[in-house]
C-alpha positions as CSV (number, residue, x, y, z in Angstrom):
1,M,50.9,71.9,42.7
2,I,51.0,72.7,46.4
3,G,48.4,74.6,48.5
4,I,48.8,75.8,52.1
5,D,47.2,73.4,54.6
6,K,46.4,75.4,57.7
7,S,45.3,72.5,59.9
8,K,47.5,72.3,63.0
9,N,48.0,68.5,62.9
10,S,49.0,68.5,59.3
11,K,51.4,71.4,59.9
12,D,53.0,69.8,62.9
13,K,53.5,66.6,60.9
14,D,55.0,68.5,58.0
15,D,57.4,70.4,60.3
16,K,58.8,67.1,61.6
17,M,59.3,65.6,58.2
18,A,60.5,68.7,56.3
19,P,64.1,69.6,55.9
20,L,65.5,72.2,58.3
21,A,65.5,74.9,55.6
22,D,61.8,74.4,55.1
23,R,60.9,74.1,58.8
24,L,62.7,77.3,59.6
25,R,60.9,79.5,57.1
26,P,59.8,82.7,58.8
27,E,56.0,83.2,58.8
28,N,56.0,87.0,59.1
29,L,58.0,90.0,57.9
30,A,59.5,90.6,61.4
31,D,61.4,87.3,61.2
32,F,62.3,87.7,57.6
33,V,66.1,88.1,57.3
34,G,67.6,90.3,54.6
35,Q,66.1,92.3,51.7
36,A,65.6,95.4,53.8
37,D,65.8,97.5,50.6
38,I,62.4,96.1,49.5
39,V,60.6,94.9,52.7
40,G,62.2,97.1,55.3
41,E,60.1,99.5,57.4
42,G,58.4,102.1,55.2
43,K,59.4,100.4,51.9
44,L,56.8,100.2,49.1
45,L,56.4,96.4,49.0
46,R,56.1,96.2,52.8
47,K,53.3,98.8,52.7
48,L,51.5,96.9,50.0
49,I,51.7,93.7,51.9
50,E,50.6,95.2,55.2
51,Q,47.6,96.9,53.4
52,D,46.8,93.7,51.6
53,E,47.1,95.4,48.3
54,T,49.8,93.3,46.8
55,P,49.8,93.3,43.0
56,S,51.1,90.6,40.7
57,L,54.9,90.4,41.3
58,I,58.1,88.9,39.9
59,F,60.9,88.2,42.4
60,W,64.2,88.1,40.7
61,G,67.2,87.0,42.8
62,P,69.8,84.3,43.4
63,P,69.0,80.9,44.9
64,G,68.3,81.0,48.7
65,S,67.6,84.7,48.8
66,G,64.1,84.3,50.2
67,K,61.8,84.4,47.1
68,T,59.6,81.5,48.0
69,T,59.6,82.5,51.7
70,L,58.5,86.0,50.9
71,A,55.7,84.7,48.7
72,K,54.4,82.5,51.4
73,I,54.5,85.4,53.9
74,I,52.5,87.5,51.6
75,A,49.9,84.8,51.2
76,R,49.7,84.2,54.9
77,M,49.3,87.9,55.8
78,S,46.7,88.5,53.1
79,G,44.6,85.4,54.0
80,A,44.5,84.6,50.3
81,G,44.4,81.0,49.0
82,F,48.0,80.0,48.1
83,V,48.9,77.7,45.3
84,A,52.6,76.9,44.5
85,F,53.7,75.7,41.1
86,S,57.0,74.5,39.8
87,A,57.5,75.6,36.2
88,V,59.6,72.5,35.7
89,T,56.9,70.0,36.5
90,S,53.6,71.9,36.0
91,G,52.0,72.9,32.7
92,V,48.8,74.3,31.2
93,A,46.6,71.4,32.3
94,E,47.4,72.0,35.9
95,L,47.0,75.7,35.4
96,R,43.5,75.3,34.1
97,A,42.5,73.4,37.3
98,V,44.1,76.2,39.4
99,I,42.2,78.9,37.5
100,K,38.9,77.0,37.9
101,E,39.4,76.8,41.7
102,A,40.6,80.4,41.9
103,A,37.5,81.6,40.0
104,A,35.2,79.8,42.5
105,R,37.2,81.2,45.4
106,L,36.9,84.7,44.0
107,K,33.1,84.4,43.9
108,E,33.3,83.9,47.7
109,G,35.3,87.1,48.0
110,K,38.7,85.4,48.5
111,R,41.8,86.0,46.4
112,T,44.2,83.4,45.1
113,I,47.9,83.9,45.0
114,L,49.6,81.7,42.4
115,F,53.3,81.3,43.1
116,I,55.3,80.0,40.1
117,D,58.8,79.0,41.0
118,E,61.4,79.2,38.2
119,I,58.8,81.0,36.0
120,H,61.6,81.6,33.4
121,R,61.3,77.8,32.5
122,W,57.7,78.2,31.3
123,S,57.4,78.4,27.5
124,K,55.8,81.4,25.7
125,S,52.6,79.5,25.2
126,Q,52.3,78.6,28.9
127,Q,52.9,82.2,29.9
128,D,50.3,83.3,27.4
129,A,47.8,80.9,28.9
130,L,48.3,82.6,32.3
131,L,48.1,86.2,31.0
132,P,44.3,86.8,30.8
133,H,43.8,85.4,34.3
134,V,46.4,87.7,35.8
135,E,44.9,90.6,33.8
136,D,41.3,90.0,35.0
137,G,42.4,89.4,38.6
138,T,41.4,85.8,38.9
139,V,44.8,85.1,40.3
140,T,47.5,87.3,41.8
141,L,50.8,86.1,40.3
142,I,54.0,85.9,42.2
143,G,56.8,84.5,40.0
144,A,60.3,83.7,41.1
145,T,63.2,83.6,38.8
146,T,67.0,83.5,39.0
147,E,67.2,84.8,35.4
148,N,66.7,88.3,34.1
149,P,62.9,88.6,33.7
150,S,63.4,91.1,30.8
151,F,64.7,88.2,28.8
152,E,62.9,85.2,30.2
153,V,59.3,86.5,30.9
154,N,56.9,87.5,28.1
155,S,56.7,91.3,27.9
156,A,52.9,91.3,28.1
157,L,53.0,89.3,31.3
158,L,55.9,91.3,32.7
159,S,54.1,94.6,32.1
160,R,51.3,93.5,34.4
161,C,53.7,92.7,37.2
162,R,56.0,94.7,39.5
163,V,59.5,93.4,39.5
164,F,61.5,93.3,42.8
165,V,65.1,92.4,42.8
166,L,66.3,90.3,45.8
167,K,70.0,90.5,46.6
168,Q,72.3,87.8,47.6
169,L,72.3,87.5,51.4
170,D,75.4,88.7,53.1
171,E,77.4,86.7,55.6
172,E,75.8,88.5,58.6
173,A,72.4,87.5,57.4
174,I,73.4,83.9,56.8
175,K,75.0,83.8,60.2
176,L,71.8,85.1,61.9
177,I,69.7,82.4,60.1
178,L,72.2,79.7,61.2
179,Q,72.1,80.9,64.8
180,R,68.3,80.8,64.8
181,A,68.5,77.3,63.6
182,L,70.9,76.3,66.4
183,T,68.7,77.8,69.1
184,D,65.2,77.1,68.0
185,K,64.1,74.0,69.9
186,K,60.8,73.5,68.1
187,K,61.7,74.0,64.5
188,G,65.4,74.0,64.5
189,L,68.3,72.1,66.1
190,G,68.0,73.6,69.6
191,A,66.8,70.3,71.1
192,L,69.9,68.4,69.9
193,T,72.4,70.5,71.9
194,V,74.7,71.3,69.0
195,K,78.1,72.9,69.7
196,I,79.7,74.6,66.7
197,S,83.0,76.4,66.8
198,D,83.1,80.1,65.8
199,E,85.5,79.1,63.0
200,A,83.1,76.6,61.6
201,L,80.1,79.0,61.8
202,D,82.0,81.8,60.1
203,F,83.3,79.4,57.4
204,L,79.8,78.1,56.7
205,A,78.3,81.6,56.5
206,T,81.0,82.5,54.0
207,V,81.0,79.4,51.7
208,A,77.2,79.4,51.5
209,N,77.7,82.2,49.0
210,G,74.5,84.0,50.0
211,D,72.3,80.9,49.8
212,A,70.4,80.4,53.1
213,R,69.0,77.0,51.9
214,N,72.5,75.7,51.1
215,A,73.8,76.9,54.5
216,L,70.9,75.2,56.4
217,N,71.2,72.0,54.5
218,A,74.9,71.8,55.3
219,L,74.3,72.5,59.0
220,E,71.5,69.9,59.2
221,L,73.7,67.2,57.6
222,A,76.6,68.1,59.9
223,A,74.3,67.9,63.0
224,K,73.1,64.5,61.9
225,T,76.6,63.1,61.4
226,G,78.6,64.9,64.0
227,A,80.2,63.0,66.9
228,K,79.1,63.7,70.5
229,N,81.5,64.7,73.2
230,K,81.4,63.5,76.8
231,K,78.7,66.0,77.7
232,G,76.5,64.6,75.0
233,E,76.9,67.6,72.7
234,I,77.1,67.2,69.0
235,V,80.4,68.9,68.0
236,I,80.7,70.6,64.6
237,E,84.1,71.8,63.5
238,K,85.2,73.3,60.2
239,D,86.3,70.0,58.6
240,L,82.8,68.6,59.2
241,I,81.3,71.6,57.5
242,K,83.6,71.0,54.5
243,E,82.4,67.4,54.2
244,S,78.7,68.4,54.6
245,L,78.9,71.0,51.8
246,Q,80.1,68.2,49.4
247,K,81.7,70.8,47.1
248,S,85.0,72.7,46.6
249,Y,85.3,75.5,49.1
250,L,88.8,76.8,48.8
251,M,88.1,79.8,46.7
252,Y,85.5,81.1,49.2
253,D,87.6,80.4,52.3
254,K,88.7,83.6,54.0
255,G,91.7,81.8,55.3
256,G,92.8,81.0,51.7
257,E,91.7,82.6,48.4
258,E,88.3,84.1,48.7
259,H,85.8,84.6,45.9
260,Y,86.1,88.3,45.4
261,N,89.9,88.2,45.5
262,I,89.9,85.7,42.6
263,I,87.4,87.6,40.4
264,S,89.5,90.7,41.0
265,A,92.6,88.8,39.9
266,L,90.9,87.6,36.8
267,H,89.7,91.1,35.9
268,K,93.1,92.7,36.5
269,S,95.0,90.0,34.6
270,M,92.8,90.6,31.6
271,R,93.2,94.4,32.0
272,G,97.0,93.8,32.1
273,S,96.7,91.7,28.9
274,D,98.2,88.6,30.6
275,A,96.2,85.9,29.0
276,D,97.9,83.0,30.8
277,A,97.3,84.5,34.3
278,A,93.7,85.3,33.3
279,L,93.2,81.7,32.1
280,Y,94.6,80.4,35.4
281,W,92.2,82.5,37.6
282,L,89.3,81.5,35.4
283,G,90.2,77.8,36.1
284,R,90.4,78.5,39.8
285,M,86.9,79.9,39.8
286,L,85.3,77.2,37.7
287,E,87.0,74.3,39.3
288,G,86.0,75.8,42.7
289,G,82.4,75.5,41.7
290,E,81.6,79.0,40.7
291,D,78.5,79.7,38.6
292,P,79.7,80.1,35.0
293,L,77.0,82.7,34.4
294,Y,78.4,84.8,37.1
295,V,81.8,84.8,35.4
296,A,80.1,85.4,32.0
297,R,78.3,88.5,33.4
298,R,81.6,89.9,34.7
299,L,83.2,89.3,31.2
300,I,80.4,91.3,29.6
301,R,81.1,94.2,31.9
302,F,84.8,94.0,31.3
303,A,84.2,94.1,27.5
304,S,82.7,97.6,27.8
305,E,84.6,98.9,30.8
306,D,88.2,97.9,29.8
307,V,88.1,97.2,26.0
308,G,85.3,99.5,25.0
309,L,85.7,101.4,21.8
310,A,89.2,99.9,21.1
311,N,87.5,96.7,19.8
312,S,83.8,96.7,19.1
313,Q,83.8,92.9,18.8
314,A,84.7,92.4,22.4
315,L,81.2,92.9,23.6
316,T,79.8,90.6,20.9
317,Q,82.2,87.9,22.0
318,A,81.3,88.3,25.7
319,V,77.5,88.3,25.1
320,A,77.9,85.2,22.8
321,G,79.9,83.5,25.6
322,Y,77.1,84.2,28.1
323,Q,74.5,82.8,25.8
324,A,76.6,79.7,25.1
325,C,77.0,79.1,28.9
326,H,73.2,79.6,29.3
327,Y,72.5,77.0,26.6
328,I,75.0,74.2,27.5
329,G,76.1,74.8,31.1
330,M,79.0,73.1,32.9
331,P,81.3,71.4,32.2
332,E,80.9,71.9,28.4
333,C,80.9,75.7,28.7
334,E,84.3,76.0,30.4
335,V,86.2,76.1,27.1
336,V,83.7,78.8,25.9
337,L,84.6,81.0,28.9
338,A,88.3,80.3,28.3
339,Q,87.9,81.5,24.7
340,V,86.3,84.8,25.8
341,V,88.8,85.4,28.6
342,V,91.8,84.9,26.3
343,Y,90.2,87.0,23.6
344,L,89.6,89.9,26.1
345,A,93.0,89.6,27.5
346,K,94.6,89.9,24.1
347,C,92.4,92.8,23.0
348,K,93.7,96.4,22.7
349,K,92.3,98.2,25.7
350,S,90.5,101.5,26.2
351,N,88.7,102.8,29.2
352,E,87.6,106.0,27.4
353,L,83.9,105.0,27.4
354,Y,84.0,104.0,31.1
355,E,85.6,107.3,32.1
356,A,83.2,109.3,29.9
357,Y,80.1,107.7,31.3
358,G,81.4,108.2,34.8
359,E,81.6,111.9,34.1
360,V,78.1,111.9,32.6
361,Q,76.8,110.2,35.8
362,R,78.3,113.0,37.9
363,D,76.8,115.7,35.8
364,A,73.4,114.1,35.7
365,R,73.3,113.6,39.4
366,E,74.9,116.8,40.6
367,M,73.7,119.4,38.1
368,V,70.2,120.9,37.7
369,N,68.1,119.1,35.1
370,E,69.0,121.1,32.1
371,P,66.1,121.8,29.6
372,V,66.4,120.4,26.1
373,P,67.4,123.2,23.6
374,F,64.4,124.3,21.6
375,H,65.8,123.3,18.2
376,L,66.3,119.7,19.4
377,R,62.7,119.3,20.8
378,N,60.1,117.2,19.2
379,A,57.1,119.2,17.8
380,P,54.2,116.8,17.0
381,T,51.5,119.5,17.5
382,K,50.8,122.9,16.1
383,L,51.0,124.5,19.6
384,M,54.5,123.1,20.1
385,K,55.6,124.4,16.7
386,D,54.2,127.8,17.5
387,L,56.2,127.8,20.8
388,G,59.4,127.3,18.8
389,Y,59.9,123.5,19.4
390,G,62.2,122.2,16.7
391,R,62.8,125.7,15.2
392,G,66.2,126.2,13.7
393,Y,67.2,122.6,13.7
394,K,69.7,121.6,11.0
395,Y,68.9,118.3,9.4
396,S,72.3,116.6,9.3
397,P,72.0,114.8,5.9
398,N,71.3,118.2,4.2
399,F,74.6,119.5,5.4
400,G,76.7,116.5,4.6
401,Y,76.9,115.8,8.3
402,Q,79.2,118.8,8.6
403,E,76.7,121.2,10.2
404,E,77.7,123.5,13.1
405,Q,75.0,122.9,15.7
406,E,75.0,122.6,19.5
407,Y,73.4,119.4,20.9
408,L,74.1,119.9,24.6
409,P,72.2,122.1,27.1
410,E,73.4,125.7,27.5
411,R,75.4,125.1,30.7
412,L,77.2,122.2,29.1
413,K,77.9,123.8,25.8
414,G,81.2,122.6,24.3
415,K,81.6,119.9,27.0
416,K,83.7,116.9,25.9
417,Y,83.1,113.6,27.6
418,L,84.9,111.5,25.1
419,R,88.6,112.2,24.6
420,G,89.4,109.7,21.9
421,G,92.5,110.4,19.8
422,D,94.6,112.1,22.5
423,G,95.8,108.7,23.9
424,K,95.2,109.8,27.5
425,N,92.7,107.1,28.2
426,D,93.9,104.3,25.9
427,K,95.9,101.4,27.2
428,K,97.9,99.9,24.5
């Protein structure tokens, strides 16, 4: 359980002892890098923060995307008390103490922001214990999760929070953060006179895979271990970055096989029904350190996009594979993913559903919102019935499901999105 200590001496001491990634956390929105879609100028969340009207929130995004940093910025800008929890180490007993302090603080007219990192790791009973205190305003909750909150956060708690999705930081954002670290003499590495090659900087920004914390940790380790040249500068080259990362980097290296090239190769090999090639590309990803859940998510998409109606079990297999990976993790789940990849590669293929929904999207976006035909409308009140809602509807079972009846709006009458049976969209 961590609270913000605003005393200058304590803060200076913490800055010196803290890792680079923690020291370099921005303290205001102007210095916050990335996530312009949610905290850019004029965006809803930014307005709420600036007006000190921030509701309870859930931040959903990948590691190192700024969830904790944004929560601390919100607390600092609001002047609220800030308490940070880790769902891994804190439970209901600690929560009760926080609620007691928050209630006392509220009597003095001051809010408490309760930040729970990895909130998806809290059990149902722990989340239930928090619910009434969020509901009555004793605390303003900011939860952070790398997992889909629809599945991992209780629906009652989720309904009382606004969910904001944080995206993986792109390479330019990571590069900007690294450059700040290299030039900041007070909080960063500016006082050490670090000289890093453009190749090494670009490489680090790429292999960090959108994780700012990972990038800064690697840079700090390289700066501590790098040799000095005759000018007393700490020299960081690409090879030193590779060592500092302490993980496989090949599949992300733009000079070799990069991440998106390999996932594309996996997808296209399965689409082409080449199970051996698909298995190889899967191995390249997993042995390169890829998150198995990322692969599993892509397989779920493939099951509907490229197999679709040709084999209704494909989606079931893919979802089961994701769940198995979620339960057991690496390295045990590697054979699970191998099973799903080979199954999908060997399936009969059809992109009929994918093509059909694409056409539906275009019509929904580009055409006027068509009114629902009267005979299809719901008529729960007498007024609606008098207006003709539901009039003329043919109840399908009464006609042996052979009734002649139009279900599309007038302008789309007779439109066919699915073209099954003509073979045009099926890949055998």
